[in-house]
C-alpha positions as CSV (number, residue, x, y, z in Angstrom):
1,M,-102.6,204.9,43.8
2,Q,-99.6,206.0,45.8
3,Q,-97.7,206.9,42.6
4,Q,-100.5,209.2,41.6
5,F,-100.4,211.1,44.8
6,S,-96.6,211.2,44.8
7,K,-96.4,213.1,41.6
8,K,-94.8,216.5,41.9
9,I,-97.2,219.3,41.6
10,T,-95.6,222.3,39.8
11,T,-96.9,225.9,40.0
12,P,-95.9,228.7,37.6
13,S,-93.2,231.1,38.9
14,I,-93.8,234.7,39.6
15,Q,-92.0,235.7,36.4
16,E,-94.2,233.3,34.4
17,Q,-97.3,234.7,36.1
18,S,-96.3,238.3,35.4
19,S,-95.4,237.6,31.8
20,S,-98.7,235.8,31.2
21,S,-100.6,238.5,32.9
22,S,-99.0,241.3,30.9
23,S,-99.9,239.5,27.7
24,R,-103.6,239.4,28.6
25,P,-105.9,242.2,27.6
26,I,-107.2,244.5,30.3
27,Q,-110.7,243.3,29.6
28,Y,-109.6,239.9,30.9
29,F,-109.2,241.3,34.4
30,M,-112.4,243.2,34.3
31,R,-114.7,240.4,33.2
32,E,-115.9,239.7,36.8
33,V,-116.5,243.4,37.6
34,A,-120.2,244.4,37.8
35,P,-121.2,246.6,35.0
36,V,-121.3,250.4,35.6
37,S,-124.1,252.3,33.9
38,Q,-123.4,255.6,32.2
39,E,-125.5,257.4,34.7
40,K,-123.5,256.0,37.7
41,F,-120.3,256.7,35.8
42,N,-121.2,260.4,35.4
43,K,-122.1,260.7,39.1
44,L,-118.7,259.2,40.0
45,V,-116.9,261.7,37.8
46,L,-119.0,264.5,39.3
47,N,-118.1,263.4,42.8
48,F,-114.4,263.2,41.8
49,V,-114.4,266.8,40.5
50,I,-116.3,268.1,43.6
51,Q,-114.4,266.3,46.3
52,G,-111.0,266.8,44.7
53,L,-111.7,270.5,43.8
54,H,-110.6,269.8,40.3
55,P,-111.3,272.3,37.5
56,L,-114.3,271.6,35.2
57,S,-111.9,271.5,32.3
58,I,-110.5,268.2,33.5
59,V,-113.1,266.3,31.5
60,E,-111.8,267.9,28.4
61,R,-108.2,266.8,28.9
62,A,-107.0,264.1,26.5
63,E,-105.2,262.2,29.3
64,F,-108.4,262.0,31.3
65,K,-110.4,260.7,28.4
66,E,-107.7,258.2,27.5
67,L,-107.6,256.8,31.1
68,F,-111.3,255.8,31.0
69,K,-111.0,254.7,27.4
70,Q,-108.5,252.1,28.4
71,V,-110.1,251.2,31.8
72,L,-113.8,251.4,30.9
73,P,-114.1,251.6,27.1
74,S,-117.8,251.0,27.2
75,R,-118.4,254.4,28.9
76,H,-117.6,257.8,27.6
77,V,-116.5,260.9,29.5
78,M,-119.2,263.5,29.6
79,S,-118.6,267.0,28.2
80,R,-117.9,270.1,30.2
81,K,-121.4,271.4,29.5
82,T,-123.0,268.3,30.9
83,L,-120.7,268.5,33.9
84,V,-121.8,272.1,34.6
85,R,-125.5,271.1,34.3
86,M,-125.1,268.2,36.7
87,L,-123.2,270.4,39.1
88,E,-126.0,273.0,39.1
89,D,-128.6,270.2,39.6
90,Q,-126.6,268.9,42.5
91,Y,-126.4,272.3,44.1
92,I,-130.2,272.8,43.8
93,S,-130.8,269.4,45.3
94,M,-128.4,270.0,48.3
95,K,-129.9,273.5,48.8
96,T,-133.4,272.1,48.9
97,D,-132.4,269.5,51.5
98,M,-130.7,272.1,53.6
99,C,-133.7,274.4,53.5
100,K,-135.9,271.5,54.6
101,V,-133.6,270.7,57.5
102,L,-133.4,274.3,58.6
103,S,-137.1,274.8,58.4
104,E,-137.5,272.1,61.1
105,Q,-135.1,274.0,63.5
106,E,-136.3,276.6,66.0
107,F,-133.0,278.3,66.6
108,V,-129.7,278.4,64.6
109,A,-126.5,280.3,64.7
110,T,-124.3,281.5,61.8
111,T,-120.7,282.4,61.2
112,T,-119.3,284.5,58.4
113,D,-116.0,285.7,57.2
114,A,-114.6,287.8,54.2
115,W,-111.3,287.3,52.5
116,S,-109.4,288.1,49.4
117,T,-107.4,285.8,47.1
118,N,-106.1,286.2,43.6
119,H,-107.4,289.8,43.4
120,K,-110.9,288.6,44.2
121,S,-113.0,288.9,47.4
122,Y,-115.4,286.4,48.9
123,L,-117.9,286.1,51.7
124,G,-118.5,282.7,53.3
125,V,-121.4,281.8,55.6
126,T,-122.0,278.7,57.6
127,V,-124.9,277.6,59.8
128,H,-124.9,275.6,63.1
129,W,-127.7,274.1,65.1
130,I,-128.5,271.4,67.7
131,D,-131.0,268.9,66.6
132,S,-134.0,269.0,68.9
133,D,-134.6,265.3,68.7
134,T,-131.1,263.8,69.0
135,L,-129.4,266.8,70.6
136,T,-126.5,266.4,68.2
137,A,-124.6,269.4,67.0
138,S,-124.9,269.9,63.2
139,S,-123.6,272.4,60.7
140,G,-123.6,273.2,57.0
141,A,-122.3,275.6,54.5
142,L,-124.7,278.2,53.2
143,A,-122.8,280.4,50.8
144,C,-119.5,281.4,49.3
145,R,-120.1,284.5,47.2
146,R,-118.0,287.1,45.4
147,I,-117.8,290.5,46.9
148,K,-117.8,293.2,44.3
149,G,-116.0,296.3,45.4
150,R,-114.7,297.1,48.9
151,H,-115.5,295.2,52.1
152,T,-117.5,298.0,53.6
153,Y,-119.8,297.4,56.6
154,D,-123.0,298.0,54.6
155,T,-122.0,295.7,51.8
156,L,-121.2,292.9,54.3
157,A,-124.5,293.5,56.1
158,E,-126.5,293.4,52.9
159,M,-124.9,290.2,51.7
160,L,-125.2,288.4,55.1
161,E,-128.9,289.4,55.4
162,S,-129.6,288.1,51.8
163,V,-128.1,284.7,52.7
164,H,-130.2,284.5,55.9
165,M,-133.4,285.4,53.9
166,E,-132.5,283.0,51.1
167,F,-132.6,280.1,53.5
168,S,-135.5,281.5,55.5
169,I,-133.6,281.7,58.7
170,Q,-133.6,285.5,59.3
171,N,-136.0,285.1,62.3
172,K,-134.2,282.0,63.6
173,V,-130.6,283.2,63.9
174,V,-129.8,284.0,67.5
175,L,-126.2,284.8,67.0
176,T,-123.6,285.4,64.3
177,T,-119.9,285.0,64.9
178,T,-117.3,287.0,63.0
179,D,-113.7,288.0,63.5
180,N,-112.7,291.4,65.0
181,G,-112.5,293.2,61.7
182,S,-113.7,296.8,62.0
183,N,-116.1,296.3,59.0
184,F,-117.9,293.5,60.7
185,V,-117.9,295.2,64.1
186,K,-119.5,298.3,62.5
187,A,-122.0,296.3,60.5
188,F,-123.4,294.7,63.6
189,S,-123.2,297.9,65.7
190,V,-125.3,299.7,63.1
191,F,-127.7,297.0,61.9
192,A,-127.9,294.4,64.7
193,A,-131.0,294.0,66.8
194,E,-131.6,297.0,69.0
195,E,-131.2,296.7,72.7
196,K,-134.1,297.1,75.1
197,V,-134.7,300.7,76.0
198,T,-134.5,301.4,79.8
199,E,-136.6,303.8,81.7
200,D,-133.7,306.3,82.0
201,D,-133.3,306.3,78.2
202,E,-137.0,307.0,77.9
203,E,-136.8,310.0,80.3
204,N,-133.8,311.3,78.4
205,D,-135.7,311.1,75.1
206,E,-138.6,313.1,76.6
207,E,-136.3,315.8,77.8
208,A,-134.5,316.0,74.5
209,D,-135.2,319.0,72.2
210,V,-137.6,318.4,69.3
211,E,-135.7,318.2,66.0
212,F,-137.4,318.4,62.6
213,T,-136.3,316.0,59.9
214,D,-137.0,315.8,56.2
215,V,-139.0,312.6,56.0
216,A,-138.6,312.1,52.2
217,A,-134.9,312.5,52.4
218,F,-134.6,310.2,55.4
219,L,-136.6,307.4,53.7
220,Q,-134.6,307.7,50.5
221,E,-131.3,307.6,52.5
222,T,-132.3,304.6,54.7
223,K,-134.0,302.6,52.1
224,K,-130.9,300.9,50.8
225,D,-129.2,300.7,54.2
226,D,-132.1,299.3,56.3
227,F,-130.7,295.9,57.0
228,H,-131.5,293.7,60.0
229,L,-128.7,291.5,61.5
230,P,-128.9,289.2,64.6
231,A,-126.8,289.6,67.7
232,H,-123.0,289.7,67.3
233,Q,-120.4,287.4,68.8
234,R,-116.7,288.0,68.2
235,C,-114.6,284.9,67.5
236,A,-112.7,283.9,70.7
237,C,-109.8,282.3,68.7
238,H,-109.3,285.6,66.8
239,S,-109.4,287.6,70.0
240,L,-106.7,285.3,71.5
241,H,-104.7,285.8,68.3
242,L,-104.9,289.5,68.7
243,V,-103.8,289.2,72.3
244,A,-100.8,287.1,71.3
245,T,-99.8,289.6,68.6
246,K,-101.1,293.2,69.0
247,D,-101.3,293.2,72.8
248,A,-97.9,291.5,73.1
249,E,-96.3,294.2,70.9
250,A,-97.9,296.9,73.1
251,A,-96.6,295.2,76.2
252,V,-93.0,295.4,74.9
253,E,-93.2,299.2,75.5
254,D,-92.8,298.5,79.2
255,S,-89.1,298.3,80.0
256,S,-89.3,295.5,82.6
257,F,-91.4,293.3,80.4
258,K,-89.3,294.1,77.3
259,K,-86.1,292.9,79.2
260,I,-87.7,289.5,80.2
261,S,-89.3,289.1,76.8
262,R,-86.1,289.7,74.9
263,A,-84.2,287.2,77.1
264,A,-86.8,284.5,76.7
265,F,-87.0,284.9,72.9
266,A,-83.2,284.9,72.7
267,K,-83.0,281.6,74.4
268,C,-85.7,280.1,72.1
269,Q,-83.8,281.4,69.1
270,S,-80.5,279.9,70.3
271,L,-82.3,276.6,70.9
272,W,-83.7,276.7,67.4
273,N,-80.3,277.5,65.8
274,K,-78.7,274.7,67.7
275,Q,-81.1,272.0,66.5
276,S,-80.9,273.4,63.0
277,R,-77.1,272.9,62.9
278,S,-76.7,269.6,64.8
279,T,-78.7,266.4,64.2
280,R,-77.6,265.1,67.6
281,A,-79.0,268.2,69.3
282,S,-82.2,267.9,67.3
283,D,-82.7,264.3,68.4
284,N,-82.0,265.3,72.1
285,I,-84.5,268.1,71.9
286,K,-87.2,265.9,70.3
287,D,-86.7,263.2,73.0
288,R,-86.9,265.7,75.9
289,L,-89.9,267.7,74.5
């Protein structure tokens, strides 16, 4: 009995394990994995493309197909046409869910911005609200659309209003935040909700001279430009950015401020140059700051 327990137990070495593992087919290591249906596999690929911002053409690449052919040979990579169809279905589903959530809110706020990249212009719109039941702040993306032509104030007003109407929130938006761009500022100054008329304004209107207007020409002119936007709020971060750049440049025109500013920036530049040339100085600066 003691001799049986005293026998030396031998285990394979790491090299032996690796050599034996490398000789086994990949199906050997996947035999315990739960099967993945083709439907679930397609959803995983769709999520991979969306979350990674990959081009739709990735499913057509030979390397991409070969990867799953080796790892999961029982499933095939869908075509680009199928991927586009699933992407559109996913968009419609998410849009429907967003509309349902927004329909339950009494008040919302939106933000919008326009930018250009690769010789193309875009308008982005997001929505924000506080849930009436949980009092938690929530937000969502509403649109990212191409802007054809110039970023004029009326074009931005038309596109923003169309997004609000598409999600049926045109009467719920209490405020829209934008940057300080002149096109956005003019859009809201022209098309935003009118301010309440005071008694003084009414008296001035009564005293004003009567002026005749061609009604047909007026209706034809305002038909395409009759947009309705909510109240406007300028972005505080962008305003501070302008203070740090434009206003600071204007302040340099003052001789006393210019002298102090140049001296302070000269010291900062010297400090930067010192740490760039010396690793010891760089470590000292990092420890102190």
